[in-house]
N, C-alpha and C positions, 0 to 999 in steps of 0.2 A: 539505387532503386529508391523510388519513394515509398516509404510503406505509410500506411494509415495508422497513426500513433494515437492513443487515447492517453491522457495523464490525469488522474485520479487524486485528487486532495483533498482528503478529512479534515474538517475543520470544525473547530469548538471554541467558540470566543475569541477569535483571530483579528479581529479588527486591527490590532496594532503592527501585526507581521504581513497578513494577507496580501496588503496592497504591493510591498515591496517583493513579495516572493511571486506574485504574477507578471511584476514588471520584469523580472530576472528571467522568468520562466518565458514570457512573448519574445525579449531579447534573443534568448536560445533557440526559439523555434523559427524567429525572422530569417535563419540562415537558408531555411527552404529545402531543407534536406529532408525533412518529413511531413507529408500532410498529416495534419494533426488537429486535435480538438483537445480541451482542457475541459475537465468536469470537476467542479468544486462541490462537495457533499457539506452542507452545512448540519453538524448535529444538533440541532435544537439551540443555536446560539442567544444569548440574551442580551447582545450588543449589536454593533452595526456590521458584523461581517459581512452579511448579505449584500448590505446598502454598498459595501467598500469593491466588493465583488462586481457587482452590477454596474460600477462607476467605470471598470476597465473594460465592459464589453465593445464601446465602439473603438478604441485602440485595437483590440483584437480583431475585431471585423475589418479592420480597414488594413491589415496585415494578412488577412485571408486565413485566420485560426479562430475556429469555433470556441465560445466561451459559453459553459452552461451551470446551472448552479441549481442543485437538488436540495431540498429542506427535509430533515428528517423531525416530525413533532410526535412524541417530546424527544429528548435525547436518547439514544440508545447505545452509542459506544463507537470507538475506532474500527472494530471488526464487522461491526454490521454497516458503517459507512462505506468501507471498503468495498463489501459486498454488493451493495448497492449501486455503487459508482460504476464497477465492472460490469454488472447486469444492465446498467444503461449504456455503456460504453459500445462504439463500433468500432472501433481500431483493430486490426489484425494483432496487433501487439498493445498492450495496456501494461502502463508503470504508473505505480502509486508512490508519493514521496509525502512526506511531513511538510506541512505549511508552514514551518520555520525554515526548510531547507537546510536541515542540520548537514545533508550531503547536497554538494551544489548540484545544481541542476545540470552544470557543465560536465558531470561524472555521469549522466545517463547514458552516453554510448557505448560504456562498459557494461551497461546490462541490456541494452538495447541489440548491438550487433550480433552478439552471439546467438541472439534468437533468429533475427534476421538472417541470418547465415545458415540457419538449421542445424546448427550444433548442439542447442539445448532447447529446452521447452519452458523452463523456469530461470531467472536469475534473482540473486538477492546480494544487497551490499551489505558488506562486512567491516565491522571496525576491526577486528582480532586477526585478521589474517596478515596485516602489516600495520602496525600501531604507530609506525612512523609517519604514517598518513591523516593520524588525528592530531588537529591543530590545538584547538581549546577543549580540555579534559574535564569530564565530569567531577564533582568530587570523589575523594577516596573511597568514602562509603560506598556510594553509587558504583563506581568502577568495581568494586569488590562483590556488591549485591548482584551485579551484572553476569561476573565470573562465576559466580556461587549457582546462580540460576540456569547456566549456562551447563552446568556439571549436572544438576538436576534433569535438564533438556535431554543430554544423553544418555542418562540413565534411565528416565523414565519413557522416552520415546525410542532410543536408538537411532536420534538422528546425530550423525557425525561430524556436525558442522561448530564451528567456534563462535557465530554470532548469529543467532536467528530473529534478534528484536530490531535491528534497523529498519528504521521504516523507509525503505527504498527497494522496491522488489517490482520486477517486470514478467509478464507472462505471455505466452501465445494464448490470445483470448479463447479459440475454439477450444484447445484443451483445459483450459482455466474455469471455463463454465461449470462444468460436472464437478469439480474440486470444490469451488465456492456454494455451489447449491448442497452440499453434503457438509459444509462450515455448520459449527453449532455454536462456537463461542463469539459474542457479539463485542467483548471488550478487549484489552490488551493482551491476553492472552491467547489470540486468534493466528498470531505468526507462527508458532510451531505445530498449531494444528493444522493450518493451510498447508505447511511444507509436509506434514506427516500425512496428510490424504493424498498429496500431490506424489509423493513416493511410490505410497501403495497402489495408485494408480500407474504406475510404471513411468512416469512423466520424469525428464532428464533435467536434474536440478544442477546448478554452478553456483558456489559462492565465489564472490568477485570483493576483492580489496578496492574500499573506495575511501576519498577524501570525506571526513566528518569532522563538525566541531560542535560541541554543547552549546546551545542557546537557553540562556536563563527564562524563567517564566514557563518551564515545561508543565504540561498538562497532567502528567503523573505523579500521583501522590504516593512516596515512597514507601510509606509502611504499609497503607489500606490495599493500594493496587499490587505492590510487590505480592502481597499475601494472596489475593486474589489470582494472580497469576500461578502461584505453585500450588493452587488449589484447582487451576484449569490444566496443568500436567497431569493431574489425577483424572480428570474429567475426560482427557484426550483418551487415555487408556480405557477408561470405563465404557466410552463411546464406540470403541473399536469392540470390545468384549460384546457389546450387545449388539454388534452388527450395524451400526448405523453409518460406517463408511464403505459398508459393502459395495453398494452400488447407487449411480445415479439413475434417476429415469432417462429413458431413452428420449424423451419429448423435452429436457431440460435446456435444450440450446434454442429450441423454438420460442419457448418460454421467456428465457431471456431477452431474446431478441422482440418479443412483442412487448416486452418491458422497458427494452432501449426505445423502440419506435414511440410509445405512449410518453416516456420522459422528453425525448425530442419535440414533442408537440407542445409542451407545457411553455407558456411565454417566459 
């Protein structure tokens, strides 16, 4: 069965990598297994990211795949970019991936199929469930920092997963819209927040082991962004105590659909 699949790529100053990644994604989608669209959310890049994306539009069109680019002005953060991309998507299933494809796009069926088969509502790639699938590792300090952060995620949020930070997640869009409507965190700490809200709303979550390779030129500043992520964990608990995750407006799906139609009309 063909599903309308939306692939969201948040991108900030990715002119050196986004072209190659888009080529790999198009090659994956050319199998025709999924009716699909790709949405690149440019997060206020100061380089040629948008130009590189637009240069691939003809190839995508010829293959029957839609390619859109949305631009944030000014830079807002990865969490905001993913939220905006999902709000603009039209697919029944939405997958977001990092622009560097640290998890190869060929791993996508591991996330898409359980949702398409009706077994779960949200899937997320994990580097920790099977570390043999990790090809190129991060530095020892970064890996230990990631494991430490996960300990705090478990303690603060109660999410009993081994890796919430892998930038490779898929959602049943209809059920994900209220989750992202309630999302408050706009930068790198948004991952555990989204999973926390999804669990709170009763969605079925599945952590999936995927291949992963560290790619140099990471956009994550180890010290400043890491500290902010720890602060964001406290914000998640505080937001919940204040009732900010209690419910999404009944018409949020309509609002998001209107946003998607508006974005689709952009040149």
